[in-house]
C-alpha positions as CSV (number, residue, x, y, z in Angstrom):
1,X,-21.8,9.7,-2.6
2,X,-25.0,8.1,-1.8
3,X,-25.7,8.2,1.4
4,X,-28.9,6.2,1.1
5,X,-26.7,3.0,1.2
6,X,-28.0,1.5,4.5
7,X,-25.1,-0.1,5.4
8,X,-22.9,2.9,5.9
9,X,-25.5,5.5,6.5
10,X,-25.3,5.6,10.4
11,X,-21.7,5.3,10.2
12,X,-21.1,8.4,8.3
13,X,-23.5,10.3,10.5
14,X,-21.3,9.2,13.5
15,X,-17.9,10.3,11.7
16,X,-19.4,13.6,10.8
17,X,-21.0,14.0,14.6
18,X,-17.7,12.8,16.0
19,X,-15.6,15.4,14.0
20,X,-17.4,18.2,15.7
21,X,-16.6,17.1,19.1
22,X,-13.0,18.1,19.7
23,X,-12.8,18.4,23.3
24,X,-9.4,17.3,24.0
25,X,-9.9,16.8,28.1
26,X,-11.2,13.1,27.6
27,X,-7.8,12.1,26.3
28,X,-5.4,13.8,28.8
29,X,-4.8,10.6,30.4
30,X,-4.5,8.3,27.4
31,X,-3.2,5.6,27.2
32,X,-2.4,4.7,30.7
33,X,-2.9,1.1,30.4
34,X,-1.5,-1.6,27.9
35,X,-3.6,-1.2,24.2
36,X,-4.8,-4.4,22.2
37,X,-4.6,-4.6,18.7
38,X,-7.3,-7.4,17.3
39,X,-6.5,-8.6,13.5
40,X,-9.3,-10.8,12.1
41,X,-7.0,-12.9,10.0
42,X,-4.4,-14.9,10.9
43,X,-0.7,-13.7,11.8
44,X,1.5,-13.4,8.6
45,X,-0.3,-11.3,6.6
46,X,-0.4,-7.4,5.8
47,X,-2.8,-6.5,8.7
48,X,-0.8,-8.1,11.1
49,X,2.3,-6.5,9.8
50,X,0.7,-3.2,10.3
51,X,-0.6,-4.0,13.4
52,X,2.7,-4.8,14.9
53,X,4.6,-1.9,13.4
54,X,2.0,0.6,14.6
55,X,1.9,-1.1,17.9
56,X,5.8,-1.1,18.4
57,X,5.8,2.9,17.5
58,X,2.9,3.4,20.0
59,X,4.9,1.4,22.8
60,X,7.9,3.4,22.0
61,X,6.2,6.7,22.4
62,X,4.1,5.7,25.4
63,X,5.8,3.2,26.9
64,X,2.5,1.4,27.3
65,X,2.6,-2.1,25.5
66,X,0.7,-3.0,22.9
67,X,-0.6,-6.6,22.5
68,X,-1.4,-8.2,18.8
69,X,-3.9,-10.7,18.9
70,X,-5.2,-12.4,16.1
71,X,-9.1,-13.7,16.1
72,X,-9.8,-14.8,12.6
73,X,-12.9,-16.8,10.9
74,X,-15.7,-15.9,9.2
75,X,-14.5,-13.5,6.6
76,X,-13.2,-11.4,9.8
77,X,-16.7,-11.3,11.4
78,X,-15.4,-12.9,14.7
79,X,-12.4,-10.4,15.1
80,X,-14.8,-7.7,14.3
81,X,-17.4,-8.7,16.3
82,X,-15.2,-8.7,19.7
83,X,-14.0,-5.5,19.1
84,X,-17.4,-3.8,18.5
85,X,-18.5,-5.4,21.6
86,X,-15.4,-4.1,23.4
87,X,-15.5,-1.0,25.8
88,X,-15.3,2.3,23.5
89,X,-12.4,3.5,25.1
90,X,-9.6,3.2,22.7
91,X,-8.0,0.2,24.3
92,X,-9.3,-2.3,22.1
93,X,-8.8,-1.7,18.0
94,X,-9.4,-3.7,15.1
95,X,-7.0,-4.1,12.3
96,X,-8.4,-5.6,9.2
97,X,-9.5,-5.2,5.6
98,X,-12.5,-3.6,4.1
99,X,-14.5,-6.6,2.9
100,X,-15.5,-7.4,6.3
101,X,-17.5,-4.3,6.2
102,X,-18.0,-4.0,2.2
103,X,-18.8,-7.5,1.3
104,X,-19.9,-9.6,4.4
105,X,-23.2,-7.6,4.8
106,X,-24.2,-9.0,1.5
107,X,-23.3,-12.3,1.8
108,X,-23.5,-13.5,5.7
109,X,-27.4,-13.6,7.4
110,X,-27.5,-12.6,10.9
111,X,-24.4,-10.9,11.4
112,X,-23.7,-10.7,15.2
113,X,-22.6,-6.8,14.7
114,X,-23.3,-4.0,12.2
115,X,-20.6,-2.0,10.3
116,X,-22.0,1.2,12.0
117,X,-21.0,-0.3,15.5
118,X,-17.4,0.3,14.4
119,X,-15.8,3.3,13.2
120,X,-12.6,3.8,10.9
121,X,-9.6,5.4,12.8
122,X,-7.9,5.2,9.5
123,X,-7.7,3.6,5.6
124,X,-4.0,2.8,6.3
125,X,-2.8,1.4,3.0
126,X,-4.2,-0.4,-0.1
127,X,-3.0,-3.2,-2.5
128,X,-3.9,-4.9,-5.7
129,X,-4.7,-8.7,-6.0
130,X,-2.2,-11.0,-8.0
131,X,-3.6,-13.8,-10.2
132,X,-0.9,-16.4,-9.2
133,X,-0.8,-20.3,-10.5
134,X,1.2,-23.5,-9.3
135,X,3.8,-24.1,-11.8
136,X,2.8,-27.6,-12.2
137,X,-0.4,-26.3,-13.7
138,X,1.6,-25.2,-16.8
139,X,-0.2,-21.8,-17.2
140,X,2.2,-19.3,-18.5
141,X,-0.5,-16.5,-19.4
142,X,-3.7,-15.6,-18.2
143,X,-5.3,-16.8,-21.5
144,X,-3.8,-20.4,-20.4
145,X,-5.8,-20.1,-17.2
146,X,-9.1,-19.3,-18.7
147,X,-8.6,-21.8,-21.4
148,X,-8.6,-24.6,-18.7
149,X,-11.3,-22.8,-17.0
150,X,-13.8,-23.1,-19.8
151,X,-13.0,-26.9,-20.1
152,X,-12.5,-29.0,-16.9
153,X,-12.6,-25.9,-14.4
154,X,-10.3,-24.7,-12.0
155,X,-10.0,-24.5,-8.0
156,X,-8.8,-21.2,-6.5
157,X,-8.0,-20.5,-2.9
158,X,-9.1,-17.7,-1.0
159,X,-8.6,-15.8,2.6
160,X,-12.3,-16.9,3.3
161,X,-15.8,-16.5,2.1
162,X,-16.4,-12.6,1.5
163,X,-12.6,-12.1,1.4
164,X,-11.2,-10.0,-1.8
165,X,-10.1,-13.4,-3.3
166,X,-13.6,-14.8,-3.0
167,X,-15.1,-11.9,-4.5
168,X,-12.5,-11.9,-7.2
169,X,-12.9,-15.6,-8.3
170,X,-16.7,-14.8,-8.5
171,X,-16.3,-11.7,-10.6
172,X,-13.5,-13.6,-12.7
173,X,-16.1,-16.7,-13.6
174,X,-18.7,-14.2,-14.6
175,X,-16.5,-11.9,-16.7
176,X,-14.4,-14.5,-18.5
177,X,-17.5,-17.3,-18.6
178,X,-15.3,-20.0,-16.8
179,X,-15.8,-22.6,-14.2
180,X,-14.1,-22.1,-10.7
181,X,-14.3,-24.0,-7.4
182,X,-14.0,-21.7,-4.6
183,X,-12.0,-23.2,-1.8
184,X,-11.8,-21.0,1.4
185,X,-9.2,-20.9,3.9
186,X,-8.6,-18.8,7.2
187,X,-6.6,-16.1,6.0
188,X,-4.6,-14.9,2.9
189,X,-1.3,-16.5,4.1
190,X,-2.8,-20.0,4.1
191,X,-4.2,-19.5,1.0
192,X,-1.2,-18.7,-0.6
193,X,0.4,-21.7,0.9
194,X,-2.4,-23.7,-0.7
195,X,-1.4,-22.3,-4.2
196,X,2.5,-23.0,-3.2
197,X,1.5,-26.6,-2.0
198,X,-0.7,-27.1,-5.2
199,X,-3.5,-27.9,-3.3
200,X,-5.1,-25.5,-5.6
201,X,-4.5,-24.5,-9.2
202,X,-4.4,-21.0,-8.5
203,X,-5.7,-17.9,-6.4
204,X,-6.3,-14.2,-6.7
205,X,-4.8,-13.1,-3.5
206,X,-3.3,-10.2,-1.9
207,X,-0.4,-9.6,-3.5
208,X,1.9,-8.8,-0.5
209,X,1.8,-12.4,0.2
210,X,2.3,-13.8,-3.2
211,X,5.1,-11.6,-4.5
212,X,8.0,-13.3,-2.6
213,X,6.8,-16.7,-3.9
214,X,6.7,-15.2,-7.4
215,X,10.3,-13.9,-7.0
216,X,11.4,-17.7,-6.2
217,X,9.7,-19.0,-8.9
218,X,7.3,-21.1,-6.6
219,X,4.2,-19.2,-7.8
220,X,3.8,-18.2,-11.6
221,X,2.0,-14.4,-11.8
222,X,-0.4,-14.2,-14.7
223,X,-1.7,-10.8,-13.7
224,X,-2.4,-8.1,-11.2
225,X,-5.7,-6.5,-10.4
226,X,-4.7,-3.1,-9.6
227,X,-5.0,0.0,-11.9
228,X,-1.4,0.1,-12.3
229,X,1.4,-2.7,-12.7
230,X,2.9,-3.9,-9.3
231,X,6.2,-1.8,-8.2
232,X,7.7,-5.2,-7.6
233,X,6.7,-7.1,-10.5
234,X,6.5,-4.8,-13.5
235,X,6.6,-7.3,-16.0
236,X,3.1,-8.9,-14.8
237,X,0.2,-7.1,-16.9
238,X,-2.8,-5.7,-15.5
239,X,-6.1,-7.2,-16.1
240,X,-7.4,-4.5,-17.9
241,X,-4.3,-4.7,-20.3
242,X,-5.7,-8.5,-20.8
243,X,-9.1,-7.6,-21.5
244,X,-10.8,-8.3,-18.2
245,X,-11.0,-4.4,-16.5
246,X,-14.3,-5.5,-14.6
247,X,-11.8,-7.5,-12.4
248,X,-10.0,-4.6,-11.3
249,X,-9.8,-4.8,-7.5
250,X,-7.9,-3.3,-4.4
251,X,-8.0,-4.2,-0.7
252,X,-8.1,-1.7,1.6
253,X,-6.4,-2.0,5.3
254,X,-8.1,-0.6,8.0
255,X,-8.3,0.2,11.7
256,X,-11.4,0.4,13.7
257,X,-12.7,0.9,16.9
258,X,-16.0,0.8,18.6
259,X,-18.5,3.7,17.3
260,X,-18.7,5.2,20.4
261,X,-15.0,6.1,21.3
262,X,-14.4,9.7,22.2
263,X,-13.3,11.5,19.3
264,X,-10.2,13.2,21.3
265,X,-9.2,9.5,22.0
266,X,-9.3,8.7,17.9
267,X,-7.4,11.7,17.0
268,X,-4.8,10.6,19.1
269,X,-4.7,7.3,17.5
270,X,-4.9,8.8,14.2
271,X,-1.9,11.1,14.8
272,X,-0.1,7.8,16.1
273,X,-1.0,6.0,13.0
274,X,0.1,8.8,10.8
275,X,3.4,9.1,12.3
276,X,4.0,5.3,12.4
277,X,3.5,4.7,8.9
278,X,5.3,7.8,7.6
279,X,8.5,6.6,9.1
280,X,11.1,5.9,6.2
281,X,11.9,2.4,7.2
282,X,8.1,1.5,7.6
283,X,7.6,3.4,4.2
284,X,10.4,1.3,2.8
285,X,8.8,-2.0,3.9
286,X,5.2,-0.9,2.7
287,X,6.8,-0.4,-1.0
288,X,8.6,-3.7,-0.6
289,X,5.2,-5.6,0.1
290,X,3.5,-3.3,-2.8
291,X,1.2,-1.5,-0.1
292,X,0.0,2.0,-1.1
293,X,-0.3,4.4,1.9
294,X,-3.9,6.0,1.8
295,X,-4.0,7.8,5.2
296,X,-7.6,8.5,4.9
297,X,-9.3,9.5,8.1
298,X,-13.0,10.5,9.4
299,X,-15.8,11.1,6.4
300,X,-13.1,10.7,3.7
301,X,-12.4,6.9,5.1
302,X,-16.2,6.8,5.6
303,X,-17.1,7.6,1.9
304,X,-14.4,5.3,0.5
305,X,-15.7,2.4,2.3
306,X,-19.4,3.4,1.2
307,X,-18.4,3.6,-2.2
308,X,-16.6,0.3,-2.2
309,X,-19.8,-1.2,-0.4
310,X,-22.2,0.2,-3.1
311,X,-19.8,-1.2,-6.0
312,X,-19.5,-4.8,-4.1
313,X,-23.1,-4.8,-3.3
314,X,-23.9,-4.6,-7.1
315,X,-21.1,-7.3,-8.0
316,X,-22.7,-9.6,-5.2
317,X,-25.9,-9.3,-6.7
318,X,-24.9,-9.9,-10.3
319,X,-22.6,-12.9,-9.6
320,X,-25.0,-14.7,-6.8
321,X,-22.1,-14.9,-4.5
322,X,-22.8,-16.8,-1.4
323,X,-20.9,-18.2,1.6
324,X,-19.6,-21.6,1.2
C-alpha cells in the first residue's frame, strides 16, 4: 500500500491510532437515544437496503429506534458532508459507496469535506456492475453496442457524476474507442429507471438494481464488470471474457462515521453490523441481489479504499473524466 496518497494518508493514521485506544468505558451507555443512518443516494438502492436491514437489527437488540434518512446529490457529497459535520458520537452514520471518497476528490473542486473527516466502520459488501441496454436498441451482445458507439454514438445513464456508472462509461469510451454521452441521475434507481423507460440507450450500473429487470426481459444484459460471472445471471459474460479487462470495476458499500468517533463506539457498531449482515436471512437477500459480503474493518478497510482511490485517480487522469 502506498500511504503517500494524500487523500487517504490522514484516514489511515486515524484508523491506526483508533485501534490502539480500546477503553470500553466511553461506550457503556451507547446507545441511549435514537440513531440516524444517512444514505447519500436515493431510497431503493443497495445502500438503502443495507441501512434498513442493519437498522432493524440494532433496534431489535437495543430497543432504540434507527431512523434512515436519504440525502442524495453531488455524487454522494451532500450526505457525506452532513455526516462529517455531525457530532462524533456514533448517533449519525453514513451508508454509501466508495466512489464518494475514491473518485469525487479527483473530479470535484472545493468539496465541503475531506475523506479524512470520516472513518470507515466497515466495508460491508461489494458488487459488480452490469452493462444493460433497452431492448428497443436491438443490442444482443456487447459487440453490437460497441458498433453503434463507433458510429452515431450512445447515451448512458449513471447514478450521478463520479458514480461507478460514470467512471465505467468514461473507461468504456477510452478502452473501446467509442462515443458515449453521459446522462447523470440522482442515484442508481433512477438511472436504472431511465434505461427501463428508454430515456437512454444503456448504462453500466450496479448489478443489484439491474438484475430484476433483466430477468423480466425489460433490460438486455450484455456483460458484467466483476471478475467472475454473476451468481444470478450466469449466462452473462464478464468484460474480461469479451476482451475489455480494463473495464473491470466493483462497487464497495461502506458505512462511515465522523473521524473523531470514539473507538469503543465504533467497535460496538462493527459488531452490530457483523451480526446483522451474517444473519442467514440477510445472507440470502444479499445473494439474491448479487452482493458479496466483505466485512472489512479498521486498517484493512482503509487500505482497500486507498488502493481503490489510487487506481481511480489514474483512471480519471487518463480519461479526462469531469463533473457534468
